[in-house]
BADRENVEX-934222 format. One record per residue (C-alpha): residue in one letter; x, y, z. Coordinates in steps of 0.02 Angstrom, whole numbers, plus 50000, padded with zeros to 5 digits. Each point is the difference from the previous one (the first is absolute). Layout:
<pts>
{ronu: a, c1: X, c2: Y, c3: Z} $
...
</pts>
This chain:
<pts>
{ronu: m, c1: 49635, c2: 51504, c3: 50762} $
{ronu: k, c1: 50006, c2: 49849, c3: 49900} $
{ronu: n, c1: 49987, c2: 50045, c3: 49808} $
{ronu: t, c1: 49844, c2: 49880, c3: 49931} $
{ronu: n, c1: 50029, c2: 50036, c3: 49820} $
{ronu: s, c1: 50095, c2: 49831, c3: 49961} $
{ronu: v, c1: 50075, c2: 49858, c3: 50085} $
{ronu: t, c1: 50178, c2: 49914, c3: 49922} $
{ronu: v, c1: 50049, c2: 49794, c3: 50026} $
{ronu: f, c1: 50148, c2: 49906, c3: 49991} $
{ronu: a, c1: 49935, c2: 49837, c3: 49906} $
{ronu: p, c1: 50135, c2: 49857, c3: 50041} $
{ronu: a, c1: 50069, c2: 49912, c3: 49872} $
{ronu: s, c1: 49954, c2: 49808, c3: 50067} $
{ronu: v, c1: 50044, c2: 49811, c3: 49924} $
{ronu: a, c1: 49858, c2: 49889, c3: 49962} $
{ronu: n, c1: 49976, c2: 49804, c3: 50014} $
{ronu: v, c1: 50167, c2: 49970, c3: 50117} $
{ronu: a, c1: 50016, c2: 49838, c3: 49896} $
{ronu: v, c1: 49885, c2: 49910, c3: 50096} $
{ronu: g, c1: 49840, c2: 50093, c3: 50006} $
{ronu: f, c1: 49938, c2: 50039, c3: 49832} $
{ronu: d, c1: 49886, c2: 50157, c3: 50002} $
{ronu: i, c1: 49959, c2: 49998, c3: 50194} $
{ronu: l, c1: 50190, c2: 50027, c3: 50094} $
{ronu: g, c1: 50091, c2: 50152, c3: 49965} $
{ronu: f, c1: 50122, c2: 50119, c3: 50085} $
{ronu: s, c1: 50020, c2: 50177, c3: 50010} $
{ronu: v, c1: 50194, c2: 50080, c3: 49940} $
{ronu: d, c1: 50083, c2: 50152, c3: 50084} $
{ronu: g, c1: 50087, c2: 50136, c3: 49886} $
{ronu: i, c1: 49903, c2: 49982, c3: 49841} $
{ronu: g, c1: 49816, c2: 50079, c3: 49959} $
{ronu: d, c1: 49874, c2: 50110, c3: 49927} $
{ronu: e, c1: 49937, c2: 50179, c3: 50063} $
{ronu: v, c1: 49832, c2: 50020, c3: 49973} $
{ronu: t, c1: 49899, c2: 50168, c3: 50051} $
{ronu: v, c1: 49825, c2: 50016, c3: 49992} $
{ronu: s, c1: 49897, c2: 50152, c3: 50020} $
{ronu: l, c1: 49830, c2: 50047, c3: 50004} $
{ronu: h, c1: 49918, c2: 50037, c3: 49810} $
{ronu: e, c1: 49851, c2: 50128, c3: 50006} $
{ronu: e, c1: 49890, c2: 49870, c3: 49895} $
{ronu: k, c1: 49928, c2: 49881, c3: 50129} $
{ronu: g, c1: 50030, c2: 49788, c3: 49969} $
{ronu: r, c1: 50135, c2: 50065, c3: 49843} $
{ronu: v, c1: 50166, c2: 49935, c3: 50020} $
{ronu: e, c1: 50143, c2: 50079, c3: 49882} $
{ronu: i, c1: 50171, c2: 49964, c3: 49979} $
{ronu: t, c1: 50086, c2: 50178, c3: 49984} $
{ronu: e, c1: 50163, c2: 49937, c3: 50011} $
{ronu: i, c1: 50156, c2: 49860, c3: 49954} $
{ronu: s, c1: 50158, c2: 50009, c3: 50047} $
{ronu: g, c1: 50158, c2: 49893, c3: 50058} $
{ronu: i, c1: 50074, c2: 49897, c3: 49920} $
{ronu: v, c1: 49844, c2: 49934, c3: 49896} $
{ronu: t, c1: 49904, c2: 50093, c3: 49904} $
{ronu: e, c1: 49928, c2: 49905, c3: 49867} $
{ronu: i, c1: 49847, c2: 49923, c3: 50121} $
{ronu: p, c1: 49820, c2: 50067, c3: 49937} $
{ronu: k, c1: 49917, c2: 50160, c3: 50059} $
{ronu: d, c1: 49826, c2: 49931, c3: 49964} $
{ronu: s, c1: 49908, c2: 49974, c3: 50166} $
{ronu: s, c1: 49952, c2: 49836, c3: 49963} $
{ronu: k, c1: 50163, c2: 49928, c3: 49968} $
{ronu: n, c1: 50114, c2: 50084, c3: 50118} $
{ronu: t, c1: 50020, c2: 49873, c3: 50168} $
{ronu: a, c1: 50003, c2: 50142, c3: 50102} $
{ronu: s, c1: 49833, c2: 50084, c3: 49952} $
{ronu: a, c1: 49923, c2: 49839, c3: 49955} $
{ronu: a, c1: 50034, c2: 49945, c3: 50204} $
{ronu: l, c1: 49918, c2: 50202, c3: 50033} $
{ronu: a, c1: 49838, c2: 49981, c3: 49884} $
{ronu: a, c1: 49966, c2: 49841, c3: 50107} $
{ronu: m, c1: 50012, c2: 50091, c3: 50128} $
{ronu: i, c1: 49905, c2: 50123, c3: 49989} $
{ronu: e, c1: 49856, c2: 49881, c3: 49938} $
{ronu: y, c1: 50020, c2: 49859, c3: 50118} $
{ronu: h, c1: 49972, c2: 50117, c3: 50175} $
{ronu: r, c1: 49909, c2: 50148, c3: 49909} $
{ronu: l, c1: 50120, c2: 50136, c3: 50023} $
{ronu: p, c1: 49948, c2: 50184, c3: 49960} $
{ronu: y, c1: 50152, c2: 50050, c3: 49915} $
{ronu: g, c1: 50097, c2: 49992, c3: 49844} $
{ronu: f, c1: 50215, c2: 49980, c3: 49991} $
{ronu: s, c1: 50137, c2: 50059, c3: 49912} $
{ronu: v, c1: 50164, c2: 49892, c3: 49997} $
{ronu: r, c1: 50175, c2: 50044, c3: 49970} $
{ronu: i, c1: 50118, c2: 49841, c3: 49972} $
{ronu: k, c1: 50179, c2: 49995, c3: 50016} $
{ronu: k, c1: 50046, c2: 49821, c3: 49937} $
{ronu: g, c1: 50190, c2: 49912, c3: 50074} $
{ronu: i, c1: 49936, c2: 49834, c3: 49969} $
{ronu: p, c1: 50050, c2: 49958, c3: 49812} $
{ronu: l, c1: 49864, c2: 49936, c3: 49904} $
{ronu: g, c1: 49979, c2: 49816, c3: 49983} $
{ronu: s, c1: 50146, c2: 49970, c3: 50101} $
{ronu: g, c1: 49892, c2: 49869, c3: 50128} $
{ronu: m, c1: 50008, c2: 50117, c3: 50141} $
{ronu: g, c1: 49824, c2: 50030, c3: 50031} $
{ronu: g, c1: 50029, c2: 50165, c3: 49913} $
{ronu: s, c1: 49794, c2: 50000, c3: 49947} $
{ronu: a, c1: 49959, c2: 49951, c3: 50175} $
{ronu: a, c1: 50090, c2: 50157, c3: 50053} $
{ronu: s, c1: 49929, c2: 50138, c3: 49928} $
{ronu: a, c1: 49822, c2: 49905, c3: 50035} $
{ronu: v, c1: 50051, c2: 50016, c3: 50184} $
{ronu: g, c1: 50094, c2: 50165, c3: 50004} $
{ronu: a, c1: 49796, c2: 50072, c3: 49951} $
{ronu: v, c1: 49914, c2: 49882, c3: 50110} $
{ronu: v, c1: 50100, c2: 50068, c3: 50156} $
{ronu: a, c1: 50027, c2: 50187, c3: 49936} $
{ronu: a, c1: 49816, c2: 50037, c3: 49989} $
{ronu: n, c1: 49955, c2: 49885, c3: 50160} $
{ronu: a, c1: 50138, c2: 50146, c3: 50101} $
{ronu: l, c1: 49926, c2: 50113, c3: 49888} $
{ronu: i, c1: 49807, c2: 49979, c3: 50050} $
{ronu: k, c1: 50060, c2: 49974, c3: 50167} $
{ronu: q, c1: 50050, c2: 50177, c3: 50014} $
{ronu: l, c1: 49837, c2: 50047, c3: 49921} $
{ronu: g, c1: 49928, c2: 49935, c3: 50170} $
{ronu: s, c1: 49903, c2: 49867, c3: 49904} $
{ronu: p, c1: 50025, c2: 49788, c3: 50043} $
{ronu: t, c1: 50128, c2: 49928, c3: 49946} $
{ronu: l, c1: 50021, c2: 49807, c3: 49920} $
{ronu: s, c1: 50080, c2: 49869, c3: 50064} $
{ronu: l, c1: 50158, c2: 49918, c3: 49962} $
{ronu: e, c1: 49870, c2: 49830, c3: 49928} $
{ronu: d, c1: 49884, c2: 50161, c3: 49943} $
{ronu: l, c1: 50160, c2: 50076, c3: 49902} $
{ronu: l, c1: 50058, c2: 49817, c3: 49938} $
{ronu: q, c1: 49833, c2: 49958, c3: 49903} $
{ronu: c, c1: 50038, c2: 50166, c3: 49919} $
{ronu: a, c1: 50156, c2: 49992, c3: 49964} $
{ronu: l, c1: 49970, c2: 49830, c3: 49908} $
{ronu: q, c1: 49874, c2: 50064, c3: 49873} $
{ronu: g, c1: 50136, c2: 50113, c3: 49943} $
{ronu: e, c1: 50132, c2: 49860, c3: 50001} $
{ronu: k, c1: 49865, c2: 49893, c3: 49870} $
{ronu: v, c1: 50024, c2: 50155, c3: 49904} $
{ronu: a, c1: 50182, c2: 49956, c3: 49975} $
{ronu: s, c1: 50017, c2: 49794, c3: 49976} $
{ronu: g, c1: 49801, c2: 49974, c3: 49976} $
{ronu: a, c1: 49986, c2: 49888, c3: 50151} $
{ronu: i, c1: 49960, c2: 50051, c3: 50182} $
{ronu: h, c1: 50166, c2: 49937, c3: 50088} $
{ronu: g, c1: 50066, c2: 50076, c3: 50195} $
{ronu: d, c1: 50182, c2: 49942, c3: 49987} $
{ronu: n, c1: 50054, c2: 50166, c3: 49948} $
{ronu: v, c1: 49888, c2: 50117, c3: 50088} $
{ronu: g, c1: 49977, c2: 49916, c3: 50163} $
{ronu: p, c1: 50155, c2: 50022, c3: 50059} $
{ronu: c, c1: 50017, c2: 50161, c3: 49927} $
{ronu: l, c1: 49880, c2: 50042, c3: 50100} $
{ronu: q, c1: 50036, c2: 49938, c3: 50184} $
{ronu: g, c1: 50181, c2: 49968, c3: 49944} $
{ronu: g, c1: 50113, c2: 49848, c3: 50063} $
{ronu: l, c1: 49973, c2: 49831, c3: 49961} $
{ronu: t, c1: 49809, c2: 49951, c3: 49946} $
{ronu: l, c1: 49889, c2: 49866, c3: 49951} $
{ronu: v, c1: 49831, c2: 50056, c3: 49922} $
{ronu: l, c1: 49858, c2: 49893, c3: 50019} $
{ronu: p, c1: 49870, c2: 49966, c3: 49842} $
{ronu: t, c1: 49850, c2: 50047, c3: 50091} $
{ronu: e, c1: 49869, c2: 50109, c3: 49968} $
{ronu: p, c1: 50049, c2: 50141, c3: 50027} $
{ronu: m, c1: 50194, c2: 49954, c3: 49999} $
{ronu: k, c1: 50093, c2: 49984, c3: 50168} $
{ronu: m, c1: 50162, c2: 50071, c3: 50066} $
{ronu: l, c1: 50095, c2: 49898, c3: 50106} $
{ronu: s, c1: 50177, c2: 50032, c3: 50059} $
{ronu: l, c1: 50135, c2: 49891, c3: 50008} $
{ronu: p, c1: 50159, c2: 49979, c3: 50132} $
{ronu: a, c1: 50167, c2: 50056, c3: 49925} $
{ronu: p, c1: 50143, c2: 49885, c3: 50004} $
{ronu: e, c1: 50143, c2: 50118, c3: 50109} $
{ronu: n, c1: 50134, c2: 50057, c3: 49935} $
{ronu: v, c1: 49944, c2: 49955, c3: 49823} $
{ronu: f, c1: 50009, c2: 50104, c3: 49860} $
{ronu: c, c1: 49931, c2: 50011, c3: 49817} $
{ronu: v, c1: 50102, c2: 50037, c3: 49876} $
{ronu: l, c1: 49904, c2: 50066, c3: 49837} $
{ronu: v, c1: 50083, c2: 49994, c3: 49842} $
{ronu: h, c1: 49903, c2: 50106, c3: 49842} $
{ronu: p, c1: 50076, c2: 49937, c3: 49847} $
{ronu: d, c1: 49991, c2: 50143, c3: 49832} $
{ronu: l, c1: 49879, c2: 49909, c3: 49902} $
{ronu: k, c1: 49775, c2: 50010, c3: 50031} $
{ronu: v, c1: 49864, c2: 49845, c3: 50035} $
{ronu: e, c1: 49829, c2: 50070, c3: 49978} $
{ronu: t, c1: 49903, c2: 49929, c3: 50119} $
{ronu: r, c1: 49859, c2: 49943, c3: 49894} $
{ronu: h, c1: 50126, c2: 49889, c3: 49888} $
{ronu: a, c1: 50074, c2: 49935, c3: 50168} $
{ronu: r, c1: 49823, c2: 49937, c3: 50058} $
{ronu: g, c1: 49926, c2: 49954, c3: 49795} $
{ronu: i, c1: 50169, c2: 49868, c3: 50009} $
{ronu: l, c1: 49953, c2: 49910, c3: 50151} $
{ronu: k, c1: 49911, c2: 49824, c3: 49959} $
{ronu: r, c1: 49806, c2: 50019, c3: 50092} $
{ronu: e, c1: 50023, c2: 49809, c3: 50068} $
{ronu: v, c1: 50122, c2: 49942, c3: 50109} $
{ronu: p, c1: 50040, c2: 49825, c3: 50038} $
{ronu: l, c1: 49935, c2: 49927, c3: 50175} $
{ronu: l, c1: 50163, c2: 49949, c3: 50043} $
{ronu: k, c1: 50080, c2: 50150, c3: 49970} $
{ronu: s, c1: 49863, c2: 50075, c3: 50099} $
{ronu: t, c1: 50028, c2: 49916, c3: 50143} $
{ronu: e, c1: 50169, c2: 50007, c3: 49996} $
{ronu: q, c1: 49996, c2: 50204, c3: 49983} $
{ronu: s, c1: 49863, c2: 49998, c3: 50144} $
{ronu: a, c1: 50135, c2: 49911, c3: 50109} $
{ronu: w, c1: 50122, c2: 50125, c3: 49990} $
{ronu: l, c1: 49922, c2: 50130, c3: 50019} $
{ronu: a, c1: 49933, c2: 49955, c3: 50163} $
{ronu: g, c1: 50155, c2: 49954, c3: 50049} $
{ronu: f, c1: 50069, c2: 50168, c3: 49957} $
{ronu: i, c1: 49888, c2: 50074, c3: 50092} $
{ronu: t, c1: 50028, c2: 49892, c3: 50155} $
{ronu: g, c1: 50190, c2: 50038, c3: 49968} $
{ronu: c, c1: 49969, c2: 50211, c3: 50011} $
{ronu: f, c1: 49881, c2: 49952, c3: 50167} $
{ronu: r, c1: 50144, c2: 49892, c3: 50052} $
{ronu: n, c1: 50130, c2: 50090, c3: 49953} $
{ronu: d, c1: 50087, c2: 49847, c3: 49929} $
{ronu: l, c1: 50114, c2: 50077, c3: 49871} $
{ronu: s, c1: 50038, c2: 49806, c3: 49922} $
{ronu: l, c1: 49818, c2: 49961, c3: 50007} $
{ronu: i, c1: 49977, c2: 50172, c3: 49885} $
{ronu: r, c1: 50148, c2: 49941, c3: 49896} $
{ronu: s, c1: 49932, c2: 49816, c3: 49963} $
{ronu: t, c1: 49802, c2: 50068, c3: 49957} $
{ronu: m, c1: 50050, c2: 50155, c3: 49916} $
{ronu: k, c1: 49950, c2: 49908, c3: 49829} $
{ronu: d, c1: 49901, c2: 50059, c3: 49845} $
{ronu: v, c1: 49960, c2: 49845, c3: 49914} $
{ronu: i, c1: 49843, c2: 50072, c3: 49894} $
{ronu: i, c1: 50011, c2: 50198, c3: 49944} $
{ronu: e, c1: 50195, c2: 49998, c3: 49984} $
{ronu: p, c1: 50042, c2: 49868, c3: 49888} $
{ronu: q, c1: 49858, c2: 50094, c3: 49890} $
{ronu: r, c1: 50076, c2: 50163, c3: 50040} $
{ronu: a, c1: 50191, c2: 49983, c3: 49968} $
{ronu: a, c1: 50020, c2: 50009, c3: 49819} $
{ronu: l, c1: 49938, c2: 50158, c3: 50031} $
{ronu: i, c1: 50199, c2: 50070, c3: 50085} $
{ronu: p, c1: 50135, c2: 49982, c3: 49909} $
{ronu: g, c1: 50145, c2: 49862, c3: 50112} $
{ronu: f, c1: 49844, c2: 49986, c3: 50127} $
{ronu: f, c1: 50065, c2: 49827, c3: 50067} $
{ronu: e, c1: 50162, c2: 50017, c3: 49977} $
{ronu: i, c1: 50004, c2: 50150, c3: 50112} $
{ronu: k, c1: 49911, c2: 49902, c3: 50124} $
{ronu: n, c1: 50091, c2: 49863, c3: 50012} $
{ronu: e, c1: 50156, c2: 50103, c3: 50039} $
{ronu: v, c1: 49895, c2: 50101, c3: 50143} $
{ronu: l, c1: 49937, c2: 49844, c3: 50075} $
{ronu: s, c1: 50178, c2: 49927, c3: 49981} $
{ronu: r, c1: 50067, c2: 50196, c3: 50090} $
{ronu: g, c1: 49879, c2: 49961, c3: 50143} $
{ronu: a, c1: 49834, c2: 50090, c3: 49967} $
{ronu: l, c1: 49857, c2: 49911, c3: 50083} $
{ronu: g, c1: 49895, c2: 50008, c3: 49843} $
{ronu: f, c1: 49974, c2: 50067, c3: 49827} $
{ronu: s, c1: 49865, c2: 50056, c3: 49894} $
{ronu: i, c1: 49913, c2: 50093, c3: 49893} $
{ronu: s, c1: 49938, c2: 50175, c3: 50042} $
{ronu: g, c1: 49808, c2: 49996, c3: 49932} $
{ronu: s, c1: 49991, c2: 49976, c3: 49844} $
{ronu: g, c1: 50184, c2: 50037, c3: 49949} $
{ronu: p, c1: 50127, c2: 50060, c3: 49972} $
{ronu: s, c1: 50045, c2: 50056, c3: 50158} $
{ronu: v, c1: 50063, c2: 49845, c3: 50106} $
{ronu: f, c1: 50024, c2: 49999, c3: 50174} $
{ronu: a, c1: 50089, c2: 49904, c3: 50140} $
{ronu: w, c1: 50000, c2: 49973, c3: 50193} $
{ronu: a, c1: 50158, c2: 49996, c3: 50066} $
{ronu: e, c1: 50089, c2: 50001, c3: 50224} $
{ronu: g, c1: 50080, c2: 50163, c3: 50041} $
{ronu: k, c1: 50013, c2: 50163, c3: 49884} $
{ronu: t, c1: 50175, c2: 49977, c3: 49943} $
{ronu: l, c1: 49966, c2: 49827, c3: 49924} $
{ronu: s, c1: 49840, c2: 50086, c3: 49943} $
{ronu: e, c1: 50110, c2: 50141, c3: 49905} $
{ronu: h, c1: 50120, c2: 49854, c3: 49941} $
{ronu: i, c1: 49869, c2: 49894, c3: 49914} $
{ronu: a, c1: 49915, c2: 50197, c3: 49923} $
{ronu: q, c1: 50182, c2: 49997, c3: 49910} $
{ronu: t, c1: 50006, c2: 49842, c3: 49948} $
{ronu: a, c1: 49826, c2: 50022, c3: 49893} $
{ronu: r, c1: 50019, c2: 50146, c3: 49920} $
{ronu: q, c1: 50163, c2: 49918, c3: 49946} $
{ronu: l, c1: 49945, c2: 49865, c3: 49939} $
{ronu: f, c1: 49838, c2: 50098, c3: 49908} $
{ronu: q, c1: 50183, c2: 50103, c3: 49953} $
{ronu: k, c1: 50038, c2: 49843, c3: 49912} $
{ronu: q, c1: 49857, c2: 49982, c3: 49883} $
{ronu: g, c1: 50030, c2: 50182, c3: 49956} $
{ronu: i, c1: 49853, c2: 50082, c3: 50105} $
{ronu: t, c1: 50021, c2: 50123, c3: 50130} $
{ronu: s, c1: 49913, c2: 49993, c3: 50176} $
{ronu: q, c1: 49977, c2: 50091, c3: 50154} $
{ronu: a, c1: 49984, c2: 49926, c3: 50180} $
{ronu: w, c1: 49922, c2: 50043, c3: 50145} $
{ronu: v, c1: 50039, c2: 49921, c3: 50194} $
{ronu: t, c1: 49852, c2: 50038, c3: 50107} $
{ronu: p, c1: 49918, c2: 49921, c3: 50147} $
{ronu: l, c1: 49859, c2: 49901, c3: 50000} $
{ronu: t, c1: 49916, c2: 50084, c3: 50124} $
{ronu: a, c1: 49981, c2: 50178, c3: 49907} $
{ronu: p, c1: 49861, c2: 50091, c3: 50011} $
{ronu: g, c1: 49836, c2: 50031, c3: 49882} $
{ronu: a, c1: 49922, c2: 50143, c3: 49936} $
{ronu: r, c1: 50037, c2: 50167, c3: 50103} $
{ronu: v, c1: 49960, c2: 50194, c3: 49992} $
{ronu: k, c1: 50135, c2: 50096, c3: 49943} $
{ronu: n, c1: 49960, c2: 50170, c3: 50020} $
{ronu: n, c1: 49863, c2: 50117, c3: 49985} $
{ronu: p, c1: 50026, c2: 50146, c3: 49883} $
</pts>
């Protein structure tokens, strides 16, 4: 018989924007993420963070300021759940890394709570409902609601989030035998700061150009056309404004593109960067090249080579 005291979920890191799709495109990452354990709280309607561990411990325990507890509070309120929850978070994603750490905690919390209430015999929420709750958690961290980390973390793979009311997730096909190279330099960029430096208005011609690149990129994914993906995986709006936050960004970009990468850009708000490349051997070579170039800047880094079809948040165990 299953123990209904608690549920632990692994919620993966994610790459947001994917160069062409600011705030609307993202994909999940294999091998790095947060673990969130949710159990019932004796006080109905209350959400309490009881433990924070892992590689980051300085995130707030205040339930109104933590992405996991804020997402659970939204889940309780929106769906009138007759429960309270206690939460333990084991962080595996560096803070301010541009790898969706705030989204992972929020997603992990609502997926764990959903699995827990299922064990208790209560009706569960759909992925779309969980998306809306997790977005409220993400808002606590970044000051804005955007689904490009939450969406792929929740459902996995390459994901387009439509800014409808409520937001909707669409799965996009990933090109065959293409991998992501994700490199995290040992730097920190606050999401609020990275969003704060962006200009609020975009010239019409730039907006038109970016729309064309996005349309071409998505077409390339559906056609499995690597040549089209290579020619359209461009960011002419956000990347130029944020590149200065990452030492040596353009040197690294030019080098990995010259070595065969399909595209290269900033992961989320940075400082992590990513590339797409065909085949695992080339991808691993590009990861090594990027790390060496960061080292030239006196910056240590970590790198992961991950498929573009990595799964989303999933139940790890029932302690």
